[in-house]
C-alpha positions as a Markdown table, in Angstrom:
| # | Residue | x | y | z |
|---|---|---|---|---|
| 1 | Met | 1.5 | -2.2 | 24.3 |
| 2 | Thr | -0.2 | -4.5 | 21.5 |
| 3 | Ser | 1.7 | -7.4 | 21.8 |
| 4 | Asn | 0.7 | -7.5 | 25.5 |
| 5 | Trp | -3.0 | -8.9 | 24.4 |
| 6 | Leu | -1.9 | -12.6 | 24.9 |
| 7 | Ser | -2.4 | -14.0 | 28.7 |
| 8 | Ala | 0.2 | -16.4 | 29.9 |
| 9 | Asp | -1.9 | -19.2 | 29.4 |
| 10 | Arg | -3.2 | -18.0 | 26.4 |
| 11 | Arg | 0.2 | -17.9 | 25.3 |
| 12 | Ala | 0.9 | -21.3 | 26.6 |
| 13 | Leu | -1.7 | -22.8 | 24.7 |
| 14 | Leu | -0.5 | -20.9 | 21.3 |
| 15 | Glu | 3.0 | -22.3 | 21.6 |
| 16 | Arg | 1.6 | -25.7 | 22.2 |
| 17 | Leu | -0.5 | -25.3 | 19.4 |
| 18 | Leu | 2.1 | -24.5 | 17.1 |
| 19 | Asp | 4.3 | -27.3 | 18.3 |
| 20 | Ala | 1.8 | -29.4 | 17.2 |
| 21 | Gln | 1.1 | -28.4 | 14.0 |
| 22 | Gly | 3.9 | -31.0 | 12.5 |
| 23 | Thr | 4.1 | -29.1 | 9.4 |
| 24 | Thr | 7.7 | -27.5 | 10.2 |
| 25 | Ala | 11.2 | -29.4 | 10.4 |
| 26 | Ala | 12.7 | -26.1 | 12.3 |
| 27 | Pro | 13.0 | -26.2 | 16.0 |
| 28 | Ala | 9.5 | -25.1 | 17.5 |
| 29 | Arg | 11.6 | -22.7 | 20.1 |
| 30 | Ile | 14.4 | -20.2 | 19.3 |
| 31 | Leu | 17.8 | -21.0 | 19.6 |
| 32 | Pro | 21.3 | -19.6 | 19.7 |
| 33 | Arg | 23.5 | -19.6 | 16.9 |
| 34 | Thr | 27.2 | -20.1 | 16.3 |
| 35 | Pro | 28.0 | -16.5 | 16.7 |
| 36 | Gly | 29.6 | -15.1 | 13.6 |
| 37 | Pro | 30.1 | -11.7 | 11.8 |
| 38 | Val | 27.6 | -12.4 | 9.1 |
| 39 | Val | 23.8 | -13.0 | 9.9 |
| 40 | Pro | 20.5 | -13.3 | 8.1 |
| 41 | Leu | 17.5 | -10.7 | 8.0 |
| 42 | Ser | 14.2 | -11.2 | 8.7 |
| 43 | Phe | 11.4 | -11.2 | 6.5 |
| 44 | Val | 10.7 | -7.9 | 7.7 |
| 45 | Gln | 14.0 | -6.4 | 7.7 |
| 46 | Gln | 14.3 | -7.6 | 4.0 |
| 47 | Arg | 11.5 | -5.5 | 2.9 |
| 48 | Ile | 12.1 | -2.4 | 4.9 |
| 49 | Trp | 15.8 | -2.6 | 3.1 |
| 50 | Phe | 14.4 | -2.8 | -0.2 |
| 51 | Leu | 11.8 | 0.0 | 1.3 |
| 52 | His | 14.9 | 2.2 | 2.2 |
| 53 | Arg | 16.7 | 1.8 | -1.2 |
| 54 | Leu | 13.6 | 3.4 | -2.7 |
| 55 | Met | 14.0 | 6.6 | -0.8 |
| 56 | Pro | 17.8 | 6.5 | 0.9 |
| 57 | Asp | 17.6 | 10.3 | 2.2 |
| 58 | Ser | 14.4 | 9.9 | 3.8 |
| 59 | Pro | 14.1 | 9.4 | 7.3 |
| 60 | Arg | 10.6 | 7.7 | 6.7 |
| 61 | Tyr | 11.7 | 4.2 | 8.7 |
| 62 | Gln | 13.6 | 5.8 | 11.7 |
| 63 | Ile | 12.4 | 5.6 | 15.1 |
| 64 | Gly | 13.0 | 8.4 | 17.7 |
| 65 | Gly | 12.3 | 8.9 | 21.1 |
| 66 | Gly | 13.8 | 10.4 | 24.4 |
| 67 | Leu | 14.5 | 11.0 | 28.1 |
| 68 | Trp | 14.0 | 14.2 | 29.6 |
| 69 | Leu | 16.2 | 13.8 | 32.7 |
| 70 | Arg | 15.7 | 16.2 | 35.3 |
| 71 | Gly | 18.2 | 16.5 | 38.4 |
| 72 | Pro | 22.2 | 15.6 | 38.8 |
| 73 | Leu | 22.9 | 13.3 | 36.0 |
| 74 | Asp | 26.3 | 11.4 | 35.7 |
| 75 | Val | 27.6 | 11.8 | 31.9 |
| 76 | Gly | 30.4 | 9.3 | 32.2 |
| 77 | Ala | 27.7 | 6.9 | 33.6 |
| 78 | Leu | 25.3 | 7.1 | 30.9 |
| 79 | Arg | 28.0 | 6.7 | 28.0 |
| 80 | Arg | 29.1 | 3.0 | 30.2 |
| 81 | Ala | 25.1 | 2.3 | 30.3 |
| 82 | Leu | 24.9 | 3.3 | 26.3 |
| 83 | Glu | 27.7 | 0.7 | 25.7 |
| 84 | Val | 26.5 | -2.3 | 27.9 |
| 85 | Val | 23.1 | -1.8 | 26.0 |
| 86 | Leu | 25.4 | -2.0 | 22.6 |
| 87 | Asp | 26.9 | -4.7 | 23.4 |
| 88 | Arg | 24.3 | -6.7 | 24.4 |
| 89 | His | 22.5 | -6.4 | 21.5 |
| 90 | Gln | 24.4 | -6.9 | 18.3 |
| 91 | Val | 21.4 | -5.5 | 16.1 |
| 92 | Leu | 22.5 | -2.2 | 17.2 |
| 93 | Arg | 25.6 | -2.5 | 15.3 |
| 94 | Thr | 24.5 | -4.4 | 12.7 |
| 95 | Thr | 25.4 | -3.6 | 9.1 |
| 96 | Tyr | 23.1 | -4.3 | 6.0 |
| 97 | Arg | 24.1 | -5.0 | 2.5 |
| 98 | Val | 24.3 | -7.4 | -0.8 |
| 99 | Asp | 27.8 | -9.3 | -1.1 |
| 100 | Arg | 29.7 | -10.3 | -3.7 |
| 101 | Glu | 27.7 | -13.2 | -4.5 |
| 102 | Gly | 24.1 | -11.2 | -4.6 |
| 103 | Glu | 23.0 | -12.2 | -1.6 |
| 104 | Leu | 21.5 | -9.5 | 1.2 |
| 105 | Ala | 23.4 | -10.4 | 4.8 |
| 106 | Gly | 23.8 | -8.5 | 7.8 |
| 107 | His | 27.3 | -7.7 | 9.0 |
| 108 | Val | 28.0 | -7.3 | 12.8 |
| 109 | Gly | 30.6 | -4.6 | 14.1 |
| 110 | Pro | 32.0 | -3.9 | 17.1 |
| 111 | Val | 30.8 | -1.8 | 20.1 |
| 112 | Val | 31.7 | 1.7 | 19.4 |
| 113 | Ser | 29.7 | 4.0 | 21.5 |
| 114 | Asp | 29.2 | 7.9 | 20.5 |
| 115 | Met | 27.1 | 10.0 | 22.5 |
| 116 | Pro | 27.7 | 13.6 | 21.5 |
| 117 | Leu | 26.7 | 16.6 | 24.5 |
| 118 | Ile | 25.4 | 19.6 | 22.6 |
| 119 | Glu | 23.9 | 22.6 | 24.7 |
| 120 | Ala | 20.5 | 22.9 | 23.2 |
| 121 | Gly | 20.0 | 26.6 | 24.2 |
| 122 | Pro | 18.1 | 28.4 | 27.0 |
| 123 | Gly | 15.2 | 26.3 | 27.3 |
| 124 | Ala | 13.4 | 22.9 | 26.6 |
| 125 | Arg | 11.4 | 24.2 | 23.3 |
| 126 | Glu | 14.6 | 24.9 | 21.5 |
| 127 | Ala | 16.3 | 21.3 | 22.9 |
| 128 | Leu | 13.0 | 19.6 | 21.5 |
| 129 | Asp | 13.5 | 21.7 | 18.1 |
| 130 | Thr | 17.2 | 20.2 | 18.1 |
| 131 | Ala | 15.7 | 16.7 | 18.9 |
| 132 | Arg | 13.3 | 16.8 | 16.0 |
| 133 | Arg | 16.1 | 18.3 | 13.6 |
| 134 | Leu | 18.3 | 15.1 | 15.3 |
| 135 | Ile | 15.9 | 12.6 | 14.1 |
| 136 | Gly | 14.7 | 14.0 | 10.6 |
| 137 | Thr | 18.8 | 13.4 | 10.0 |
| 138 | Pro | 18.6 | 10.1 | 7.5 |
| 139 | Leu | 20.5 | 6.8 | 8.9 |
| 140 | Asp | 22.0 | 4.9 | 6.7 |
| 141 | Pro | 21.6 | 0.5 | 7.4 |
| 142 | Thr | 24.3 | 0.2 | 4.7 |
| 143 | Thr | 26.6 | 1.9 | 6.2 |
| 144 | Gly | 25.7 | 2.2 | 9.6 |
| 145 | Pro | 25.3 | 3.6 | 12.1 |
| 146 | Val | 21.6 | 2.4 | 12.3 |
| 147 | Phe | 21.4 | 3.3 | 16.1 |
| 148 | Arg | 22.7 | 7.1 | 17.1 |
| 149 | Thr | 21.9 | 8.7 | 20.5 |
| 150 | Thr | 22.6 | 12.6 | 21.3 |
| 151 | Leu | 22.5 | 14.0 | 25.1 |
| 152 | Leu | 21.3 | 17.8 | 24.5 |
| 153 | Arg | 22.2 | 19.9 | 27.5 |
| 154 | Val | 19.7 | 22.6 | 28.7 |
| 155 | Asp | 21.4 | 23.4 | 32.2 |
| 156 | Glu | 23.1 | 21.8 | 34.9 |
| 157 | Asp | 20.0 | 19.9 | 36.0 |
| 158 | Leu | 18.3 | 19.4 | 32.9 |
| 159 | His | 19.1 | 17.1 | 29.6 |
| 160 | Leu | 17.4 | 15.7 | 26.9 |
| 161 | Leu | 18.5 | 12.1 | 25.6 |
| 162 | Val | 17.8 | 11.5 | 22.4 |
| 163 | Val | 17.6 | 8.2 | 20.8 |
| 164 | Val | 17.5 | 7.2 | 16.8 |
| 165 | Met | 17.0 | 4.0 | 16.0 |
| 166 | His | 16.4 | 2.8 | 11.8 |
| 167 | His | 13.5 | 0.8 | 11.4 |
| 168 | Ile | 15.2 | -2.5 | 10.2 |
| 169 | Val | 16.6 | -3.1 | 13.2 |
| 170 | Ser | 13.8 | -1.6 | 15.8 |
| 171 | Asp | 10.0 | -0.9 | 16.8 |
| 172 | Gly | 8.2 | 1.0 | 19.1 |
| 173 | Trp | 8.8 | -2.2 | 21.7 |
| 174 | Ser | 12.3 | -1.9 | 20.9 |
| 175 | Leu | 12.2 | 1.7 | 21.9 |
| 176 | Asp | 10.6 | 1.3 | 25.4 |
| 177 | Val | 13.5 | -1.7 | 26.0 |
| 178 | Leu | 16.2 | 0.2 | 25.2 |
| 179 | Leu | 15.3 | 3.4 | 27.2 |
| 180 | Arg | 14.5 | 0.8 | 30.1 |
| 181 | Glu | 17.9 | -0.7 | 29.9 |
| 182 | Leu | 19.5 | 2.7 | 29.8 |
| 183 | Thr | 18.4 | 3.8 | 32.6 |
| 184 | Thr | 18.7 | 0.2 | 34.7 |
| 185 | Ala | 22.3 | 0.1 | 33.4 |
| 186 | Tyr | 22.9 | 3.9 | 34.5 |
| 187 | Thr | 22.2 | 2.7 | 38.0 |
| 188 | Asp | 23.7 | -0.9 | 37.7 |
| 189 | Pro | 24.4 | -2.9 | 34.5 |
| 190 | Arg | 24.5 | -6.1 | 36.9 |
| 191 | Leu | 20.9 | -5.7 | 36.9 |
| 192 | Leu | 20.3 | -6.9 | 33.3 |
| 193 | Pro | 19.6 | -10.6 | 32.7 |
| 194 | Ala | 21.7 | -12.0 | 30.1 |
| 195 | Leu | 19.7 | -12.1 | 26.8 |
| 196 | Ala | 18.9 | -16.1 | 26.1 |
| 197 | Val | 19.2 | -15.1 | 22.3 |
| 198 | Gln | 19.8 | -12.3 | 19.4 |
| 199 | Tyr | 17.8 | -11.0 | 16.9 |
| 200 | Ser | 19.5 | -12.8 | 14.1 |
| 201 | Asp | 18.8 | -16.2 | 16.2 |
| 202 | Tyr | 14.9 | -15.1 | 15.6 |
| 203 | Ala | 15.6 | -14.2 | 11.7 |
| 204 | Ala | 17.4 | -17.7 | 11.8 |
| 205 | Trp | 14.7 | -19.6 | 12.7 |
| 206 | Gln | 12.1 | -17.7 | 11.2 |
| 207 | Arg | 13.2 | -18.3 | 7.7 |
| 208 | Glu | 14.0 | -22.3 | 8.7 |
| 209 | Arg | 10.2 | -22.3 | 9.5 |
| 210 | Ala | 9.2 | -20.5 | 6.0 |
| 211 | Ala | 12.0 | -23.1 | 4.3 |
| 212 | Ser | 10.0 | -26.1 | 5.9 |
| 213 | Ala | 6.6 | -24.6 | 6.0 |
| 214 | Pro | 4.0 | -26.0 | 3.2 |
| 215 | Glu | 3.6 | -24.6 | -0.1 |
| 216 | Ala | 1.4 | -21.6 | -0.7 |
| 217 | Gly | -1.5 | -23.7 | -1.4 |
| 218 | Ala | -1.4 | -25.9 | 1.1 |
| 219 | Asp | -0.4 | -23.7 | 4.0 |
| 220 | Pro | -3.9 | -23.2 | 6.2 |
| 221 | Glu | -2.6 | -19.9 | 7.5 |
| 222 | Leu | -2.1 | -18.5 | 4.0 |
| 223 | Ala | -5.6 | -20.0 | 2.9 |
| 224 | His | -7.2 | -18.4 | 5.7 |
| 225 | Trp | -5.8 | -14.8 | 4.7 |
| 226 | Arg | -6.9 | -15.8 | 1.5 |
| 227 | Arg | -10.5 | -16.5 | 1.9 |
| 228 | Arg | -10.4 | -13.5 | 4.4 |
| 229 | Leu | -9.1 | -11.2 | 2.3 |
| 230 | Asp | -10.5 | -12.1 | -1.1 |
| 231 | Gly | -12.1 | -9.6 | -2.8 |
| 232 | Ala | -11.1 | -7.1 | -0.7 |
| 233 | Glu | -10.1 | -3.7 | -2.0 |
| 234 | Pro | -8.4 | -0.2 | -0.1 |
| 235 | Leu | -9.9 | 1.6 | 1.6 |
| 236 | Arg | -11.3 | 5.0 | -0.3 |
| 237 | Val | -11.2 | 7.8 | 1.8 |
| 238 | Pro | -11.3 | 10.9 | 0.0 |
| 239 | Thr | -7.6 | 12.6 | -0.2 |
| 240 | Asp | -7.1 | 16.2 | -1.7 |
| 241 | Arg | -4.8 | 14.7 | -4.3 |
| 242 | Pro | -4.2 | 11.2 | -6.0 |
| 243 | Trp | -1.1 | 9.3 | -5.0 |
| 244 | Pro | 2.1 | 10.9 | -6.8 |
| 245 | Ser | 4.0 | 9.0 | -9.3 |
| 246 | Arg | 7.0 | 10.0 | -7.5 |
| 247 | Pro | 6.3 | 10.1 | -3.8 |
| 248 | Thr | 8.7 | 11.3 | -0.8 |
| 249 | Ser | 6.9 | 10.1 | 2.1 |
| 250 | Ala | 6.1 | 13.5 | 3.5 |
| 251 | Gly | 4.1 | 13.8 | 6.1 |
| 252 | Ser | 3.0 | 15.6 | 9.5 |
| 253 | Thr | 0.4 | 15.2 | 12.5 |
| 254 | Leu | -2.5 | 16.6 | 13.9 |
| 255 | Thr | -4.2 | 15.7 | 17.6 |
| 256 | Glu | -7.6 | 15.7 | 18.4 |
| 257 | Thr | -9.2 | 15.3 | 22.0 |
| 258 | Val | -12.4 | 13.2 | 22.9 |
| 259 | Pro | -13.5 | 15.1 | 26.5 |
| 260 | Ala | -12.6 | 12.6 | 29.7 |
| 261 | Gly | -16.2 | 12.2 | 29.9 |
| 262 | Ala | -17.2 | 10.7 | 26.4 |
| 263 | Ala | -13.8 | 8.6 | 26.5 |
| 264 | Ala | -15.0 | 7.0 | 29.7 |
| 265 | Ala | -18.6 | 6.2 | 28.1 |
| 266 | Leu | -16.5 | 4.8 | 25.1 |
| 267 | Leu | -14.3 | 2.4 | 27.3 |
| 268 | Asp | -17.3 | 1.5 | 29.4 |
| 269 | Leu | -19.4 | 0.5 | 26.3 |
| 270 | Ala | -16.3 | -1.6 | 25.2 |
| 271 | Arg | -16.0 | -3.3 | 28.6 |
| 272 | Arg | -19.7 | -4.5 | 28.6 |
| 273 | Arg | -19.2 | -6.0 | 25.3 |
| 274 | Arg | -15.8 | -7.7 | 26.2 |
| 275 | Ala | -14.0 | -5.6 | 23.9 |
| 276 | Ser | -10.4 | -3.8 | 24.3 |
| 277 | Pro | -9.5 | -0.3 | 24.5 |
| 278 | Phe | -8.3 | -1.2 | 21.2 |
| 279 | Ala | -11.2 | -2.8 | 19.8 |
| 280 | Ala | -13.1 | 0.6 | 21.0 |
| 281 | Ala | -10.5 | 2.9 | 18.9 |
| 282 | Met | -10.6 | 0.6 | 15.7 |
| 283 | Ala | -14.7 | 0.2 | 16.2 |
| 284 | Val | -14.8 | 4.6 | 15.9 |
| 285 | Ser | -11.9 | 4.8 | 13.2 |
| 286 | Met | -13.6 | 2.0 | 11.1 |
| 287 | Ala | -17.5 | 3.9 | 11.8 |
| 288 | Ala | -15.9 | 7.0 | 10.4 |
| 289 | Phe | -14.1 | 5.6 | 7.7 |
| 290 | Ala | -16.9 | 3.9 | 6.4 |
| 291 | Arg | -19.3 | 7.0 | 6.3 |
| 292 | Leu | -16.3 | 9.1 | 4.8 |
| 293 | Ala | -15.7 | 6.2 | 2.2 |
| 294 | Asp | -18.8 | 5.2 | 1.5 |
| 295 | Gln | -18.2 | 1.7 | 2.0 |
| 296 | Thr | -19.2 | -0.8 | 4.3 |
| 297 | Asp | -16.6 | -3.4 | 3.4 |
| 298 | Val | -13.5 | -2.1 | 5.3 |
| 299 | Val | -10.0 | -2.9 | 5.9 |
| 300 | Val | -7.4 | -1.0 | 7.8 |
| 301 | Ala | -4.0 | -2.4 | 9.2 |
| 302 | Met | -3.2 | -2.7 | 12.8 |
| 303 | Met | 0.3 | -3.8 | 14.2 |
| 304 | Val | 1.3 | -7.1 | 16.3 |
| 305 | Gly | 4.2 | -7.1 | 18.4 |
| 306 | Gly | 5.4 | -10.5 | 17.1 |
| 307 | Arg | 6.9 | -11.1 | 20.5 |
| 308 | Glu | 4.4 | -13.5 | 21.9 |
| 309 | Arg | 7.4 | -15.9 | 22.6 |
| 310 | Asp | 9.4 | -15.0 | 25.9 |
| 311 | Glu | 12.6 | -15.3 | 24.9 |
| 312 | Leu | 11.9 | -12.6 | 22.5 |
| 313 | Ala | 9.9 | -9.6 | 24.9 |
| 314 | Pro | 13.5 | -8.3 | 26.1 |
| 315 | Leu | 15.5 | -8.2 | 22.5 |
| 316 | Val | 15.7 | -4.9 | 20.2 |
| 317 | Gly | 15.0 | -5.3 | 17.0 |
| 318 | Cys | 12.0 | -5.5 | 14.2 |
| 319 | Phe | 9.2 | -7.8 | 15.3 |
| 320 | Met | 6.1 | -5.7 | 14.4 |
| 321 | Asn | 4.0 | -7.4 | 11.9 |
| 322 | Thr | 1.5 | -5.4 | 9.7 |
| 323 | Val | -2.0 | -7.4 | 9.9 |
| 324 | Pro | -4.8 | -7.0 | 7.8 |
| 325 | Val | -8.9 | -6.5 | 9.6 |
| 326 | Arg | -11.5 | -6.4 | 7.6 |
| 327 | Val | -14.9 | -5.9 | 8.8 |
| 328 | Asp | -18.2 | -6.3 | 7.1 |
| 329 | Leu | -20.6 | -3.1 | 8.2 |
| 330 | Ser | -23.3 | -3.6 | 5.7 |
| 331 | Gly | -26.9 | -3.6 | 6.9 |
| 332 | Asp | -26.8 | 0.0 | 9.2 |
| 333 | Pro | -25.6 | -1.6 | 12.6 |
| 334 | Val | -25.8 | 0.4 | 15.6 |
| 335 | Phe | -22.7 | 1.0 | 17.4 |
| 336 | Ser | -22.6 | -1.7 | 19.6 |
| 337 | Glu | -23.0 | -4.1 | 16.5 |
| 338 | Val | -20.2 | -2.4 | 14.9 |
| 339 | Leu | -18.1 | -2.7 | 18.2 |
| 340 | Asp | -18.9 | -6.3 | 18.0 |
| 341 | Arg | -17.9 | -7.0 | 14.4 |
| 342 | Val | -14.8 | -5.1 | 14.5 |
| 343 | Asn | -14.0 | -6.9 | 18.4 |
| 344 | Glu | -14.3 | -10.5 | 16.3 |
| 345 | Ala | -12.6 | -9.4 | 13.0 |
| 346 | Val | -9.4 | -8.1 | 15.6 |
| 347 | Gly | -9.5 | -11.4 | 17.6 |
| 348 | Ile | -9.4 | -13.3 | 14.2 |
| 349 | Ala | -6.6 | -11.1 | 12.7 |
| 350 | Arg | -4.7 | -12.0 | 15.8 |
| 351 | Ala | -5.3 | -15.6 | 15.7 |
| 352 | His | -3.1 | -15.4 | 12.3 |
| 353 | Ala | -0.6 | -12.6 | 12.8 |
| 354 | Asp | 2.2 | -15.4 | 12.4 |
| 355 | Val | 2.3 | -15.0 | 8.7 |
| 356 | Pro | 4.8 | -12.3 | 7.8 |
| 357 | Phe | 2.7 | -9.1 | 5.8 |
| 358 | Glu | 5.7 | -9.5 | 3.2 |
| 359 | Arg | 5.2 | -13.2 | 2.7 |
| 360 | Leu | 1.4 | -12.5 | 2.4 |
| 361 | Val | 1.6 | -9.6 | -0.3 |
| 362 | Glu | 3.8 | -12.1 | -2.4 |
| 363 | Ala | 1.9 | -15.6 | -1.8 |
| 364 | Leu | -1.5 | -13.6 | -2.2 |
| 365 | Arg | -1.0 | -11.9 | -5.1 |
| 366 | Leu | -1.9 | -8.3 | -3.5 |
| 367 | Gly | 0.1 | -6.4 | -5.8 |
| 368 | Arg | 2.9 | -4.1 | -5.0 |
| 369 | Glu | 2.2 | -0.3 | -5.0 |
| 370 | Ser | 4.8 | 2.2 | -6.1 |
| 371 | Gly | 7.1 | 4.1 | -4.2 |
| 372 | Gly | 6.7 | 1.7 | -1.2 |
| 373 | Arg | 3.1 | 1.8 | 0.1 |
| 374 | Thr | 1.9 | -0.5 | 1.7 |
| 375 | Pro | -0.8 | -3.1 | -0.6 |
| 376 | Leu | -4.3 | -3.3 | 0.1 |
| 377 | Val | -4.0 | -1.8 | 3.7 |
| 378 | His | -3.3 | 2.5 | 3.7 |
| 379 | His | -4.8 | 3.2 | 6.9 |
| 380 | Leu | -3.5 | 1.6 | 10.9 |
| 381 | Val | -4.7 | 2.0 | 13.8 |
| 382 | Gln | -2.7 | 2.1 | 16.9 |
| 383 | Trp | -3.6 | 2.2 | 20.9 |
| 384 | Glu | -1.0 | 3.2 | 22.9 |
| 385 | Glu | -0.2 | 3.5 | 26.9 |
| 386 | Pro | 0.4 | 6.7 | 28.1 |
| 387 | Thr | 3.8 | 6.9 | 29.8 |
| 388 | Val | 5.2 | 8.4 | 33.0 |
| 389 | Pro | 8.1 | 9.5 | 34.8 |
| 390 | Val | 10.1 | 7.3 | 36.9 |
| 391 | Arg | 13.0 | 8.1 | 39.7 |
| 392 | Leu | 16.5 | 6.8 | 39.7 |
| 393 | Gly | 17.5 | 8.5 | 43.0 |
| 394 | Asp | 17.7 | 12.2 | 42.8 |
| 395 | Leu | 17.2 | 11.9 | 38.6 |
| 396 | Glu | 13.7 | 12.5 | 37.3 |
| 397 | Ile | 13.3 | 10.4 | 33.9 |
| 398 | Glu | 10.8 | 11.2 | 31.5 |
| 399 | Pro | 9.9 | 9.5 | 28.7 |
| 400 | Val | 9.0 | 12.2 | 25.4 |
| 401 | Pro | 7.7 | 10.9 | 22.3 |
| 402 | Leu | 9.5 | 12.4 | 19.0 |
| 403 | Phe | 8.3 | 12.3 | 15.3 |
| 404 | Thr | 9.8 | 12.6 | 11.9 |
| 405 | Asp | 7.9 | 14.7 | 9.3 |
| 406 | Thr | 6.9 | 11.1 | 7.3 |
| 407 | Ala | 4.3 | 8.9 | 6.8 |
| 408 | Lys | 4.6 | 5.3 | 6.4 |
| 409 | Phe | 0.4 | 5.0 | 5.6 |
| 410 | Asp | -1.8 | 7.4 | 3.6 |
| 411 | Leu | -3.1 | 8.4 | 7.7 |
| 412 | Ser | -2.6 | 6.3 | 10.9 |
| 413 | Ala | -4.9 | 6.8 | 13.7 |
| 414 | Cys | -3.1 | 6.6 | 17.6 |
| 415 | Phe | -5.2 | 7.0 | 20.2 |
| 416 | Ile | -3.9 | 7.4 | 23.6 |
| 417 | Thr | -5.6 | 8.0 | 27.1 |
| 418 | Thr | -4.1 | 11.1 | 29.3 |
| 419 | Ala | -4.0 | 11.7 | 32.8 |
| 420 | Gly | -7.1 | 13.4 | 32.8 |
| 421 | Gly | -8.8 | 10.5 | 31.3 |
| 422 | Ala | -9.3 | 12.3 | 27.7 |
| 423 | Met | -8.7 | 10.3 | 24.7 |
| 424 | Thr | -6.3 | 12.2 | 22.4 |
| 425 | Cys | -6.3 | 10.8 | 18.4 |
| 426 | Arg | -2.7 | 11.9 | 17.2 |
| 427 | Ala | -2.8 | 11.4 | 13.1 |
| 428 | Glu | 0.3 | 11.2 | 11.3 |
| 429 | Tyr | -0.8 | 11.5 | 7.1 |
| 430 | Ser | 0.5 | 12.0 | 3.8 |
| 431 | Thr | 1.0 | 15.8 | 3.5 |
| 432 | Glu | 1.2 | 14.6 | -0.6 |
| 433 | Leu | -2.3 | 13.7 | -0.1 |
| 434 | Phe | -4.3 | 15.3 | 2.2 |
| 435 | Asp | -4.2 | 18.9 | 3.7 |
| 436 | Pro | -4.4 | 19.5 | 7.2 |
| 437 | Gly | -8.0 | 20.9 | 7.1 |
| 438 | Thr | -9.0 | 17.5 | 5.5 |
| 439 | Val | -7.2 | 15.9 | 8.2 |
| 440 | Gly | -8.9 | 17.4 | 10.9 |
| 441 | Arg | -12.2 | 16.6 | 9.5 |
| 442 | Val | -11.6 | 13.0 | 9.4 |
| 443 | Leu | -10.5 | 13.5 | 13.4 |
| 444 | Gly | -13.0 | 15.6 | 14.2 |
| 445 | Ala | -15.2 | 12.7 | 12.6 |
| 446 | Met | -13.8 | 10.3 | 14.7 |
| 447 | Arg | -14.4 | 12.8 | 17.8 |
| 448 | Arg | -17.9 | 12.8 | 17.1 |
| 449 | Val | -18.1 | 9.1 | 16.5 |
| 450 | Ala | -16.5 | 8.3 | 19.8 |
| 451 | Glu | -18.6 | 10.9 | 21.5 |
| 452 | Val | -22.0 | 9.7 | 20.4 |
| 453 | Ala | -20.8 | 5.5 | 20.6 |
| 454 | Pro | -22.8 | 5.0 | 23.9 |
| 455 | Glu | -26.4 | 6.2 | 22.3 |
| 456 | Asp | -26.2 | 3.5 | 19.9 |
| 457 | Arg | -26.7 | 5.4 | 16.9 |
| 458 | Pro | -27.1 | 3.6 | 13.6 |
| 459 | Leu | -24.1 | 3.9 | 11.5 |
| 460 | Ser | -25.9 | 6.4 | 8.8 |
| 461 | Ala | -27.0 | 8.4 | 11.9 |
| 462 | Leu | -23.4 | 8.9 | 13.1 |
| 463 | Pro | -22.6 | 12.4 | 13.0 |
| 464 | Val | -19.7 | 12.3 | 10.6 |
| 465 | Glu | -19.0 | 15.2 | 7.3 |
| 466 | Arg | -17.5 | 13.7 | 4.4 |
| 467 | Asn | -14.7 | 15.8 | 3.1 |
| 468 | Arg | -15.2 | 17.7 | 0.1 |
């Protein structure tokens, strides 16, 4: 996961540095607040709520996942496990609305579990089709629920548990936390350790730190980003259509595979250059983007987990932060130099990733774009670890990814290695901007760059065909 980049030693050092800054009166550690029905929002929650109001009927800001359950299933025990998880994480039963005083706040509700059991049809494909329809059904964070589960029955010994959460209460890490807790609580709820804090405690802590931080002009973190992004422009990968005046966030996915041999050679090159697999994927993407856009100043986004503090790791909530990565690819560098530059840029971005992207937009006046389009960074690169089945007695549990037909960025590239050693790149793209054939050429360019990367060709010699 992205948030595991810090070792225990580096995490401890980072906390000591943060605590020693002396620029904030807010507590260095996150502490539990006095429980109450009204809770504050974090900065990212506030932005998601605003974006949701622009497109209230869109599933764009929803996260979906599932679990194949193979073997004898105790449906009653699964429902009880769901109640345990809802009781543990108040964010899953919180709604968000503006009160009579004009203040936006979260309102915590009671534990109300609802897990319909639906006959999905005769086969797994029918269950997956139903699951995709379920995750595409919009959730409304103003009225709730923000969390929904459905159990699809294929036959007596095969079920698919579908989980959908609004992004205002979750991120990708949260989905992993939730599915893991559900399976643990299904076995024995006593195995779940008590949570030190709730997500609302983090939101309050974040706002206290921001309120007592230096003004934007004197804030060293914002000063860093002002220097880092000075003169930066969005990446101009050719699209089939211009950005629409009234976007709907409609999207789709497409995949491309780098063969096992080429993937192994690329990752071996990354190890020899002391770069992470994510940096290798980012370098492949940036090299392809640079050629396609005919730009040497390249800015793309990465996501960081935002959970470097130990008390945040077991929480459900939206901690992910969008972080710009800017790389200068001028001078026609060979690929190993591209990788070095990208690796350095990723490290710099991570070291300054505590600043919420929402604060960057406001303080640096990046300019808000129409229809919720992310300012400056229109492309995202991610790396995911492959999932593996686990067993609970006679029950086999296998995570299954589920996606809405939406796109949060113009184009996102997510790399993942397969069991056979190949590397798959899954693109989530805006169908309002791109045709499938165009995205296929983008992915093909990434595959070809990955295949020849160990040959250390110059950027200009990489086999990339520009979109027409």
